[in-house]
MIGU-703237 format. One record per residue: x, y, z of N, C-alpha, C, CB in turn; residue in one letter; residue number from 0. Coordinates in nm, 2 decimals. Glycine has a CB too. Example, Ala and Ser with C-alpha at 12.3 -4.5 7.8 and 13.67 -1.06 7.14 Angstrom:
MIGU-703237
<<1.32,-0.57,0.78>,<1.23,-0.45,0.78>,<1.32,-0.33,0.78>,<1.13,-0.45,0.90>,'A',0>,
<<1.28,-0.22,0.71>,<1.37,-0.11,0.71>,<1.29,0.00,0.79>,<1.41,-0.06,0.57>,'S',1>,
//
This chain:
MIGU-703237
<<5.14,0.03,3.15>,<5.09,0.11,3.25>,<4.98,0.01,3.33>,<5.03,0.25,3.18>,'N',0>,
<<4.95,0.04,3.40>,<4.84,-0.01,3.50>,<4.67,0.04,3.47>,<4.89,0.05,3.65>,'N',1>,
<<4.73,0.16,3.50>,<4.60,0.25,3.42>,<4.50,0.22,3.30>,<4.65,0.36,3.36>,'T',2>,
<<4.59,0.21,3.21>,<4.57,0.18,3.05>,<4.50,0.03,3.06>,<4.73,0.17,2.94>,'T',3>,
<<4.56,-0.07,3.11>,<4.53,-0.22,3.11>,<4.36,-0.19,3.21>,<4.69,-0.33,3.21>,'V',4>,
<<4.36,-0.14,3.35>,<4.26,-0.12,3.38>,<4.13,-0.04,3.33>,<4.29,-0.09,3.45>,'L',5>,
<<4.15,0.07,3.23>,<4.05,0.13,3.16>,<3.97,0.04,3.03>,<4.12,0.26,3.12>,'F',6>,
<<4.08,0.01,2.98>,<4.07,-0.15,2.84>,<3.95,-0.24,2.90>,<4.25,-0.29,2.83>,'I',7>,
<<4.00,-0.29,3.05>,<3.92,-0.36,3.12>,<3.75,-0.33,3.14>,<3.99,-0.36,3.22>,'G',8>,
<<3.78,-0.21,3.21>,<3.64,-0.14,3.19>,<3.59,-0.14,3.11>,<3.63,-0.05,3.20>,'V',9>,
<<3.63,-0.09,2.98>,<3.56,-0.08,2.87>,<3.48,-0.22,2.81>,<3.66,-0.01,2.77>,'V',10>,
<<3.59,-0.28,2.81>,<3.53,-0.43,2.75>,<3.41,-0.49,2.84>,<3.66,-0.56,2.75>,'L',11>,
<<3.43,-0.46,3.02>,<3.36,-0.51,3.07>,<3.22,-0.42,3.04>,<3.42,-0.53,3.19>,'F',12>,
<<3.23,-0.29,3.01>,<3.11,-0.23,3.02>,<3.02,-0.26,2.88>,<3.15,-0.08,3.05>,'A',13>,
<<3.08,-0.33,2.77>,<3.06,-0.36,2.67>,<2.95,-0.50,2.69>,<3.20,-0.36,2.60>,'L',14>,
<<3.04,-0.56,2.77>,<2.95,-0.72,2.82>,<2.84,-0.65,2.93>,<3.07,-0.88,2.93>,'T',15>,
<<2.82,-0.56,2.97>,<2.70,-0.51,3.05>,<2.60,-0.47,2.98>,<2.73,-0.41,3.14>,'T',16>,
<<2.67,-0.36,2.88>,<2.54,-0.35,2.80>,<2.47,-0.47,2.68>,<2.56,-0.23,2.72>,'V',17>,
<<2.58,-0.56,2.64>,<2.53,-0.66,2.58>,<2.40,-0.70,2.68>,<2.65,-0.77,2.57>,'F',18>,
<<2.42,-0.78,2.82>,<2.34,-0.82,2.93>,<2.21,-0.70,2.95>,<2.43,-0.85,3.06>,'S',19>,
<<2.22,-0.60,2.92>,<2.07,-0.53,2.96>,<1.97,-0.53,2.80>,<2.11,-0.32,3.02>,'L',20>,
<<2.08,-0.52,2.69>,<2.03,-0.54,2.58>,<1.91,-0.70,2.58>,<2.15,-0.53,2.49>,'I',21>,
<<2.01,-0.78,2.61>,<1.90,-0.92,2.61>,<1.79,-0.95,2.67>,<1.94,-1.01,2.65>,'T',22>,
<<1.79,-0.85,2.76>,<1.68,-0.83,2.88>,<1.53,-0.88,2.80>,<1.67,-0.65,2.94>,'L',23>,
<<1.53,-0.78,2.73>,<1.35,-0.82,2.65>,<1.36,-0.89,2.57>,<1.27,-0.71,2.57>,'P',24>,
<<1.48,-0.96,2.52>,<1.46,-1.09,2.43>,<1.43,-1.20,2.53>,<1.59,-1.12,2.33>,'V',25>,
<<1.51,-1.21,2.63>,<1.47,-1.34,2.72>,<1.34,-1.30,2.76>,<1.56,-1.37,2.85>,'E',26>,
<<1.29,-1.22,2.77>,<1.17,-1.17,2.86>,<1.06,-1.24,2.75>,<1.17,-0.97,2.89>,'Y',27>,
<<1.09,-1.17,2.60>,<0.99,-1.22,2.49>,<1.00,-1.37,2.49>,<1.04,-1.17,2.34>,'D',28>,
<<1.12,-1.43,2.51>,<1.15,-1.59,2.47>,<1.04,-1.66,2.57>,<1.33,-1.64,2.52>,'A',29>,
<<1.05,-1.59,2.68>,<0.96,-1.69,2.79>,<0.82,-1.66,2.76>,<0.99,-1.66,2.97>,'S',30>,
<<0.79,-1.56,2.72>,<0.63,-1.54,2.68>,<0.60,-1.61,2.55>,<0.58,-1.39,2.65>,'N',31>,
<<0.69,-1.60,2.46>,<0.65,-1.73,2.31>,<0.65,-1.87,2.39>,<0.82,-1.75,2.16>,'R',32>,
<<0.70,-1.88,2.46>,<0.73,-2.00,2.52>,<0.59,-2.10,2.57>,<0.82,-1.97,2.63>,'A',33>,
<<0.59,-2.01,2.69>,<0.45,-2.00,2.72>,<0.33,-2.00,2.63>,<0.43,-1.89,2.78>,'L',34>,
<<0.34,-1.88,2.54>,<0.20,-1.89,2.43>,<0.23,-2.06,2.34>,<0.21,-1.72,2.28>,'K',35>,
<<0.36,-2.12,2.33>,<0.31,-2.20,2.25>,<0.31,-2.33,2.33>,<0.39,-2.19,2.13>,'W',36>,
<<0.32,-2.35,2.46>,<0.29,-2.43,2.53>,<0.12,-2.43,2.58>,<0.39,-2.40,2.63>,'L',37>,
<<0.07,-2.32,2.58>,<-0.06,-2.32,2.55>,<-0.15,-2.34,2.42>,<-0.09,-2.21,2.59>,'E',38>,
<<-0.06,-2.31,2.31>,<-0.15,-2.34,2.18>,<-0.19,-2.48,2.15>,<-0.07,-2.30,2.05>,'T',39>,
<<-0.04,-2.53,2.16>,<0.01,-2.66,2.12>,<-0.04,-2.73,2.22>,<0.16,-2.69,2.10>,'K',40>,
<<-0.11,-2.71,2.33>,<-0.15,-2.84,2.45>,<-0.08,-2.92,2.47>,<-0.26,-2.92,2.43>,'H',41>,
<<0.08,-2.85,2.49>,<0.16,-2.93,2.55>,<0.16,-2.97,2.69>,<0.27,-2.90,2.52>,'M',42>,
<<0.10,-2.88,2.80>,<0.09,-2.92,2.91>,<-0.10,-2.91,2.95>,<0.20,-2.81,3.00>,'V',43>,
<<-0.11,-2.96,3.06>,<-0.24,-2.95,3.13>,<-0.22,-2.84,3.16>,<-0.29,-3.04,3.24>,'T',44>,
<<-0.34,-2.80,3.22>,<-0.39,-2.67,3.29>,<-0.32,-2.65,3.41>,<-0.53,-2.67,3.33>,'Q',45>,
<<-0.32,-2.78,3.47>,<-0.25,-2.78,3.60>,<-0.06,-2.74,3.60>,<-0.29,-2.94,3.67>,'E',46>,
<<-0.04,-2.78,3.46>,<0.10,-2.79,3.46>,<0.10,-2.67,3.42>,<0.17,-2.89,3.38>,'E',47>,
<<0.04,-2.60,3.35>,<0.09,-2.45,3.28>,<0.09,-2.35,3.37>,<-0.01,-2.40,3.16>,'L',48>,
<<0.00,-2.37,3.55>,<0.06,-2.27,3.62>,<0.24,-2.30,3.67>,<-0.04,-2.25,3.74>,'G',49>,
<<0.28,-2.42,3.64>,<0.39,-2.44,3.68>,<0.51,-2.39,3.59>,<0.39,-2.57,3.71>,'G',50>,
<<0.45,-2.42,3.48>,<0.55,-2.39,3.34>,<0.57,-2.19,3.35>,<0.42,-2.46,3.13>,'A',51>,
<<0.49,-2.14,3.35>,<0.45,-2.02,3.42>,<0.54,-1.94,3.53>,<0.33,-2.05,3.49>,'K',52>,
<<0.52,-2.02,3.61>,<0.63,-1.99,3.73>,<0.78,-2.03,3.68>,<0.59,-2.09,3.89>,'D',53>,
<<0.76,-2.12,3.60>,<0.93,-2.16,3.56>,<1.00,-2.09,3.53>,<0.97,-2.24,3.48>,'S',54>,
<<0.91,-2.03,3.38>,<0.97,-1.94,3.28>,<0.98,-1.78,3.35>,<0.87,-1.93,3.12>,'L',55>,
<<0.86,-1.77,3.40>,<0.92,-1.62,3.46>,<1.02,-1.64,3.53>,<0.82,-1.53,3.55>,'K',56>,
<<1.06,-1.73,3.62>,<1.22,-1.74,3.70>,<1.31,-1.75,3.64>,<1.25,-1.85,3.79>,'W',57>,
<<1.32,-1.80,3.50>,<1.41,-1.85,3.38>,<1.47,-1.67,3.34>,<1.30,-1.96,3.21>,'A',58>,
<<1.33,-1.58,3.33>,<1.38,-1.48,3.27>,<1.43,-1.37,3.35>,<1.28,-1.45,3.19>,'A',59>,
<<1.39,-1.44,3.48>,<1.46,-1.33,3.55>,<1.61,-1.31,3.63>,<1.39,-1.32,3.63>,'R',60>,
<<1.66,-1.47,3.57>,<1.77,-1.48,3.61>,<1.85,-1.39,3.53>,<1.80,-1.61,3.60>,'T',61>,
<<1.81,-1.38,3.41>,<1.91,-1.25,3.33>,<1.90,-1.14,3.41>,<1.85,-1.19,3.17>,'Y',62>,
<<1.78,-1.10,3.43>,<1.77,-0.96,3.50>,<1.88,-0.94,3.59>,<1.64,-0.95,3.58>,'L',63>,
<<1.88,-1.07,3.73>,<1.98,-1.06,3.82>,<2.13,-1.05,3.74>,<1.96,-1.18,3.92>,'V',64>,
<<2.14,-1.14,3.65>,<2.29,-1.12,3.61>,<2.28,-0.96,3.53>,<2.34,-1.27,3.48>,'A',65>,
<<2.23,-0.92,3.48>,<2.20,-0.76,3.46>,<2.28,-0.68,3.52>,<2.06,-0.72,3.50>,'A',66>,
<<2.20,-0.70,3.67>,<2.24,-0.62,3.83>,<2.34,-0.66,3.84>,<2.17,-0.64,3.99>,'L',67>,
<<2.36,-0.75,3.85>,<2.53,-0.80,3.87>,<2.62,-0.75,3.79>,<2.57,-0.96,3.85>,'A',68>,
<<2.62,-0.75,3.67>,<2.72,-0.68,3.59>,<2.68,-0.53,3.61>,<2.72,-0.73,3.44>,'S',69>,
<<2.60,-0.49,3.61>,<2.62,-0.32,3.65>,<2.68,-0.30,3.78>,<2.47,-0.22,3.65>,'I',70>,
<<2.66,-0.38,3.87>,<2.72,-0.35,4.00>,<2.89,-0.37,4.00>,<2.66,-0.45,4.11>,'G',71>,
<<2.93,-0.49,3.92>,<3.08,-0.50,3.91>,<3.13,-0.40,3.85>,<3.14,-0.61,3.85>,'T',72>,
<<3.06,-0.35,3.74>,<3.12,-0.24,3.64>,<3.14,-0.13,3.74>,<3.01,-0.19,3.50>,'L',73>,
<<3.04,-0.11,3.82>,<3.03,0.05,3.91>,<3.16,0.04,3.97>,<2.90,0.08,4.06>,'M',74>,
<<3.19,-0.12,4.05>,<3.31,-0.11,4.15>,<3.45,-0.06,4.06>,<3.34,-0.26,4.23>,'Y',75>,
<<3.47,-0.15,3.91>,<3.55,-0.12,3.85>,<3.62,0.00,3.80>,<3.53,-0.16,3.79>,'Y',76>,
<<3.46,0.07,3.80>,<3.49,0.23,3.80>,<3.53,0.30,3.89>,<3.39,0.29,3.77>,'V',77>,
<<3.52,0.27,4.02>,<3.55,0.34,4.12>,<3.68,0.36,4.14>,<3.49,0.30,4.23>,'M',78>,
<<3.73,0.19,4.10>,<3.88,0.16,4.14>,<3.98,0.27,4.01>,<3.91,-0.05,4.11>,'I',79>,
<<3.89,0.23,3.89>,<3.98,0.35,3.80>,<3.96,0.45,3.82>,<3.97,0.37,3.67>,'L',80>,
<<3.88,0.51,3.89>,<3.87,0.65,3.91>,<3.90,0.71,4.01>,<3.77,0.69,3.90>,'T',81>,
<<3.96,0.61,4.11>,<4.04,0.62,4.24>,<3.94,0.67,4.34>,<4.18,0.73,4.23>,'G',82>,
<<3.83,0.67,4.34>,<3.72,0.65,4.47>,<3.73,0.54,4.60>,<3.57,0.63,4.41>,'A',83>,
<<3.78,0.44,4.53>,<3.81,0.33,4.65>,<3.99,0.37,4.69>,<3.80,0.12,4.58>,'R',84>,
<<3.95,0.35,4.82>,<4.10,0.34,4.89>,<4.17,0.24,4.85>,<4.11,0.32,5.02>,'S',85>,
<<4.34,0.24,4.86>,<4.42,0.15,4.79>,<4.43,0.03,4.96>,<4.60,0.24,4.71>,'S',86>,
<<4.38,0.05,5.07>,<4.40,-0.03,5.14>,<4.26,-0.11,5.17>,<4.47,0.03,5.24>,'D',87>,
<<4.16,-0.11,5.07>,<4.04,-0.19,5.06>,<4.09,-0.34,5.06>,<3.94,-0.14,4.92>,'D',88>,
//
């Protein structure tokens, strides 16, 4: 039955969405730890440190964008599953 397959797919996709949300704090912490390591080990100059902060900030935000996209996609699939979308879309 197509509904059963769709339901299983939504559940599996929901698990990946939860995983992406759980990893958000981990990724932000990793960026902060990397920045602290760069500072304490004097791996970069003060001028380079600003660029490193910016780069690590945006690297962490890619995970935020991925999590938001996953939530949006999950909502779309749930709407299909629940019949909230018309069949002619």
